[in-house]
C-alpha angles and dihedrals in degrees: 000000000000123000120248090256092053092049091051091047091055091048091051093047094049091045091053092046089059094042094239121160120223090252093051093048090049090051094050093051092041095241132132113260090230091056092048090050091056091053092048091047088053092237089122134033116256109253104245091201088068094055092102092054094050093043091052093050094045094044096239131113122262088230090060092045093052095039096245094137146346112294096227093047092048092050090048091052092049092051091047092052091046092051092048092053093043092053091054093054123093117247096261091052091046089056089052090053091051092049091048091050090051090050091051090049091051091051091049091051092049091055091053092048093051093048091051092054105068118190113211115206131163122225135182105256134200117195120209088015113131135021131205086204126025101010132241131212114249093202092070094057123096115238113240137161127254129187117214133175095241135080119224131157093241136141096212146353128231134177122242121233123193135022104261093108096050136157091034099037123032135197107275096024120132116231126200116221130200112202109242141133092200103091125152133217109289097022120135110230149152113260138181115220120177091339097311124105125223141177106224144138115267114230114187124200132170104289101359145029140217135222099224127204117214089214105082095214090073123077123233117257115231120230120188140152092286095051122109092233141145137171114235101182151307124276106238101172149003135217123190 
């Protein structure tokens, strides 16, 4: 079994071989860039339960990443098992396997093509603006400009702090917001409640509403006619 430092070294080497930025690797494994940075800086232990995800994205085996066997021998064993199973299939089923493999290869190539073509778009940006936990006031933040490799119809971008909107939105993610007061039940939006600003899911009931956290460890926040509340906009995209 490899040490944490050895695992991180392999991840860095494989990332560089494929020309992936830290942001792109974080996006492909569905992890916040800030969290990935902490692993790569060795300030946190690499989560072994995510080895399969990283191995898949970097086109290596989890056994090689974790040091559970020689890479060449592992690949040879996989191919041997695949050939054994393939030979036992009837011709019609073999053709299905071939078609499926071609489909997987096409999907893999599409991902590479998309990552190579980087859109560059500028957005108005507010730092320290919204919280998935305690709330922050957007009015105190200075408006800046940020350039990101994605294209959303958004009026501004803000970072997310906290874990109350996991697993869909992580600490350190950027969210894209379209100014609007016309949100429906179930929409994810940015809301101001008693002077603090949150990213939450809007849940509407008969005479009141809730700001709902996707992370079950957080309680819903009641909104009624007496609440000091306003809708700022709808979340229309996310970038990790």
